[in-house]
ZANU-121180 format. One record per residue (C-alpha): residue number from 1; residue in three letters; x, y, z. Coordinates in steps of 0.02 Angstrom, whole numbers, plus 32768, in hexadecimal, padded with zeros to 4 digits. Last residue first. Layout:
REM residues N
NUM:ALA:X:Y:Z
...
***
This chain:
REM residues 108
108:UNK:7918:7968:7D55
107:UNK:7991:79E9:7D93
106:UNK:7A0D:79BE:7E1C
105:UNK:7AA6:79DE:7DB0
104:UNK:7AF8:7A56:7E29
103:UNK:7B07:7AE0:7DA8
102:UNK:7A52:7ADB:7D6C
101:UNK:7A0F:7AD6:7E1E
100:UNK:7A69:7B76:7E4A
99:UNK:7AFA:7B9E:7EBC
98:UNK:7B2F:7C53:7EC1
97:UNK:7B84:7CB3:7E35
96:UNK:7B02:7D3E:7E2C
95:UNK:7B3E:7D93:7ECB
94:UNK:7BE2:7DC7:7E7B
93:UNK:7C44:7E19:7F06
92:UNK:7C81:7EC6:7ECD
91:UNK:7BF6:7F1F:7F2B
90:UNK:7C32:7ED1:7FCE
89:UNK:7CE1:7F12:7FAB
88:UNK:7CA2:7FC3:7F8F
87:UNK:7C42:7FBF:8034
86:UNK:7CDC:7F7C:808E
85:UNK:7D47:8005:8041
84:UNK:7CCD:808D:8073
83:UNK:7CC1:8049:8125
82:UNK:7D7F:8042:8139
81:UNK:7D91:80EE:80EC
80:UNK:7D16:8133:816B
79:UNK:7D71:80E4:81FD
78:UNK:7E1B:8123:81C0
77:UNK:7DD2:81D2:81A8
76:UNK:7D8B:81D4:8258
75:UNK:7E35:81A6:829F
74:UNK:7E8B:8229:8233
73:UNK:7E10:82AE:8270
72:UNK:7E33:827A:8324
71:UNK:7EEE:828D:8304
70:UNK:7ED3:833A:82B9
69:UNK:7E6E:8376:8350
68:UNK:7DC8:83D4:834D
67:UNK:7D83:835B:82CD
66:UNK:7D56:8353:8215
65:UNK:7D57:82BA:81A3
64:UNK:7D66:8296:80EA
63:UNK:7D4B:8201:8078
62:UNK:7D6B:81DA:7FC1
61:UNK:7D6C:813B:7F58
60:UNK:7DB8:8131:7EAA
59:UNK:7DA4:8091:7E47
58:UNK:7E24:8049:7DCD
57:UNK:7E49:7FB2:7E3A
56:UNK:7E5D:8019:7EDA
55:UNK:7E81:80D3:7EE6
54:UNK:7E5F:8125:7F8E
53:UNK:7E4A:81E0:7FA0
52:UNK:7E5D:8221:8050
51:UNK:7E28:82BC:80AF
50:UNK:7E55:82F5:815F
49:UNK:7E12:8398:81A5
48:UNK:7E3B:83F1:8247
47:UNK:7DB5:8461:828E
46:UNK:7DBE:8512:82D6
45:UNK:7DF6:8546:8257
44:UNK:7DFA:84E2:81B7
43:UNK:7EA6:8492:81C9
42:UNK:7EDE:8418:8146
41:UNK:7F1B:8365:8132
40:UNK:7F19:8313:8088
39:UNK:7F2A:8258:8071
38:UNK:7F4B:81FF:7FCD
37:UNK:7F32:8143:7FDB
36:UNK:7F6B:80C8:7F56
35:UNK:7F3D:8013:7F76
34:UNK:7F9F:7F7C:7F3B
33:UNK:7F37:7EE1:7F1B
32:UNK:7F1F:7E64:7FA8
31:UNK:7E86:7EC4:7FE2
30:UNK:7E2B:7ED6:8086
29:UNK:7EC1:7EC5:80FA
28:UNK:7F15:7F5A:80A7
27:UNK:7E9C:7FD2:80F9
26:UNK:7EF0:7FAE:81A0
25:UNK:7F87:8013:8168
24:UNK:7F1C:80B0:816B
23:UNK:7F32:80CC:8226
22:UNK:7FED:80A7:8229
21:UNK:800F:8111:818E
20:UNK:7FAB:81A5:81D1
19:UNK:8004:819B:8279
18:UNK:80AE:8191:8225
17:UNK:8088:822C:81BD
16:UNK:8048:8289:8256
15:UNK:80E7:825D:82B8
14:UNK:8154:828E:8223
13:UNK:8102:833A:8227
12:UNK:808D:8374:819E
11:UNK:809D:8430:8196
10:UNK:7FF6:8485:817E
9:UNK:7FB2:84F8:80F6
8:UNK:7F79:845D:8097
7:UNK:7FDC:83C7:80D0
6:UNK:8007:832D:806D
5:UNK:800E:8274:8099
4:UNK:802F:81F1:8014
3:UNK:800A:813C:8041
2:UNK:803F:80AC:7FD2
1:UNK:8000:8000:8000
***
């Protein structure tokens, strides 16, 4: 998984960068394919804002979160991305490939 972290009108410290990487690392458990995550941290006074764009298998998923603390915003963002990725993964499952009488040979 490749994670890029950028700041908009805010300096991204190494501690923030490590925190983002540790929180978003759990997204890799959903897919074996490499994921690209672009994270942007910004300050909209009085709130801190964390946004992420996730690219997986040609699809682009987006989530954002606001909180009074940057670390809390990153936590909320990680939870939202986890839910978005799980929803996307459930849509990718082919529900029409289940067992049918024609496939099992129990007709007639």
